C-alpha positions in Angstrom: 113.0 120.1 151.5 116.4 120.9 150.1 117.5 119.7 146.6 120.9 118.3 145.8 123.5 121.1 145.3 125.5 121.3 142.1 129.0 119.6 142.4 131.7 118.4 140.0 130.6 115.6 137.6 132.7 113.0 139.3 130.9 113.6 142.5 127.5 113.9 140.8 127.6 110.4 139.2 126.4 108.5 142.3 123.6 110.9 143.3 122.3 111.1 139.7 122.1 107.4 139.4 120.3 107.2 142.7 117.9 109.9 141.7 117.1 108.1 138.5 116.3 104.9 140.5 114.1 106.8 142.9 112.2 109.1 140.6 112.5 107.4 137.1 110.5 108.4 134.1 107.5 106.2 134.9 105.0 107.4 137.5 104.1 103.9 138.6 106.1 102.2 141.4 108.9 100.0 140.1 108.2 96.3 140.1 110.8 95.4 142.7 110.2 93.6 146.0 112.7 95.5 148.1 111.7 99.1 147.7 110.3 101.1 150.6 106.9 101.7 148.9 106.5 97.9 148.1 104.6 97.2 151.3 101.6 95.0 151.7 99.5 93.4 154.5 98.7 89.7 154.2 95.6 87.9 155.3 97.0 87.4 158.8 97.4 91.2 159.2 101.2 91.0 158.9 103.2 93.7 157.0 105.4 92.3 154.2 108.2 94.6 153.2 111.9 94.3 152.2 111.4 90.5 151.7 110.4 90.1 155.4 107.0 89.3 157.1 106.8 91.2 160.4 105.9 89.0 163.3 107.1 85.9 161.4 110.5 86.5 159.8 113.4 86.6 162.3 116.4 88.9 162.8 118.5 86.0 161.4 116.3 85.8 158.3 117.1 89.5 157.5 120.8 89.0 158.2 120.9 86.0 155.8 118.9 87.6 153.1 121.1 90.7 152.9 124.3 89.0 154.0 124.9 91.7 156.6 126.3 91.8 160.1 124.3 93.5 162.8 125.1 95.3 166.1 122.6 93.5 168.4 121.8 95.2 171.7 119.1 96.0 174.3 118.0 99.5 175.1 116.7 100.8 178.4 114.9 104.1 178.9 113.2 105.3 182.1 109.5 104.7 182.1 109.6 102.5 178.9 109.9 98.8 178.3 113.3 97.3 177.3 113.8 96.7 173.6 116.0 94.4 171.5 117.4 96.1 168.4 119.5 95.0 165.5 121.4 97.9 163.8 122.7 97.1 160.3 124.2 100.5 159.6 124.3 101.8 156.0 123.5 99.0 153.6 122.0 98.3 150.2 118.3 97.4 150.3 117.4 96.5 146.8 118.8 99.2 144.5 118.8 101.9 147.3 121.0 102.5 150.4 119.7 103.2 153.9 120.5 102.7 157.6 118.3 99.9 158.9 117.3 99.0 162.4 115.1 96.0 163.4 113.2 95.8 166.7 112.8 92.2 167.9 109.6 90.8 169.3 110.7 89.7 172.7 108.7 89.4 176.0 109.8 91.6 178.9 110.6 88.7 181.1 113.2 87.4 178.7 114.7 90.9 178.1 115.0 91.5 181.8 116.7 88.2 182.2 119.2 89.2 179.5 119.6 92.6 181.1 120.5 91.0 184.5 123.5 89.4 182.6 124.6 92.6 181.0 128.0 94.0 182.0 128.0 97.3 180.0 125.5 100.1 179.8 126.5 102.9 177.5 124.4 106.2 177.3 122.9 107.2 173.9 122.0 110.6 172.5 118.3 109.9 173.1 118.8 109.3 176.8 118.5 105.6 176.6 121.1 103.1 177.8 122.6 100.6 175.4 123.0 97.3 177.2 125.5 94.6 176.3 124.4 91.0 175.8 126.0 87.6 176.7 126.9 85.2 173.9 124.1 82.9 174.9 121.6 85.8 174.8 122.9 86.9 171.3 122.3 83.4 170.0 118.8 83.3 171.4 118.0 86.8 170.2 118.8 86.3 166.5 115.9 83.8 166.3 113.3 86.3 167.6 110.7 87.6 165.1 111.0 91.1 163.7 108.5 93.4 165.4 109.3 96.6 163.4 111.7 98.0 160.8 113.1 101.5 160.8 114.5 102.5 157.4 116.5 105.8 157.0 117.4 106.3 153.3 120.5 108.2 152.2 118.3 110.0 149.6 116.2 113.0 150.6 112.8 112.5 149.1 110.6 115.3 148.0 107.0 115.4 149.4 105.6 115.0 145.8 107.6 111.8 145.4 106.3 110.5 148.7 102.7 111.2 147.8 103.2 109.6 144.4 104.8 106.4 145.8 102.8 105.9 149.0 99.6 107.8 148.3 97.9 110.4 150.5 98.4 109.6 154.2 95.3 109.0 156.3 96.6 111.8 158.6 99.5 114.2 159.1 100.6 115.0 162.7 103.2 117.7 163.7 105.9 116.4 166.0 106.2 118.7 169.1 109.6 120.5 169.3 111.5 121.2 172.5 112.1 124.8 173.6 115.5 125.0 172.0 114.1 123.8 168.7 111.1 126.2 168.7 112.4 128.2 165.7 113.2 125.1 163.6 110.8 123.9 160.9 108.4 121.3 162.3 108.7 117.7 161.3 105.5 115.9 160.4 104.4 112.3 160.8 102.6 110.9 157.7 100.4 108.1 159.0 99.3 105.0 156.9 97.6 102.8 159.5 96.3 100.3 156.9 99.9 99.7 155.8 101.4 99.8 159.3 103.6 102.7 158.0 104.8 105.9 159.7 106.9 108.3 157.7 108.8 111.1 159.5 109.0 114.0 157.1 111.7 116.6 157.9 111.6 119.9 155.9 115.4 120.2 156.0 116.5 116.6 156.5 116.1 113.1 155.3 113.0 111.0 156.0 112.5 108.0 158.3 110.2 105.1 157.4 108.9 102.9 160.2 107.0 99.6 159.5 104.9 97.7 162.1 101.9 95.4 162.0 98.7 97.4 162.0 97.6 96.0 165.4 100.6 97.8 167.0 100.3 100.9 164.9 98.9 103.3 167.5 101.6 102.3 170.0 104.3 103.2 167.5 102.8 106.6 166.8 102.5 107.4 170.5 106.2 106.5 171.1 107.3 108.5 168.1 105.4 111.6 169.2 106.8 111.2 172.7 110.5 110.9 171.8 112.9 108.9 169.6 111.3 106.6 167.1 111.6 102.8 167.9 114.8 101.7 166.2 116.1 105.2 165.7 119.6 104.9 164.0 120.9 107.9 166.0 120.7 105.8 169.2 123.3 103.4 167.8 
């Protein structure tokens, strides 16, 4: 992975402060509830991270906790179920900044009903279509539980730091590249099934963290290996 290039001191101040927060002098994880490595699974098998409990906390709970507005929309892709996603853009999550996307836990019958009311379907880079939602659907959607969280930090983490903060993954899997990308370095999934965590590690790019309850972990891995991760910020 690439390191931060040298730059004038006035431009270095922000990145240096961020690096200090991420790495620090202490090798133990900071005692802060809203850091990406502060992830636990409760007795009900639900992931607790960023102050949310997956499958229990709602999209509105996240919005209220962080006082952020979201772009709420449905996504349709051939051969895949509809999804409801809340895109928060770049925001502060604890002391760090990241792009955050939440996927709502909504049954397909409800999503299809909302899709029937949709008036706009915009294409996205991944090939999915972004569907508009009626005011009534938006009000109903914000009370749906959070199914998964995608967290794309502005910092580029070294693999040594990831291992120190998250531990050794249970498994590493290479992400297949298309023909036009065959000469590019291969991205790798770091899998932590007991934490419901998938980290996409890019040799020359920033990482993506995806959190989901362990019972749905295999489905998330299959979808990520087959295309865009659930809640990929690039779709928005």
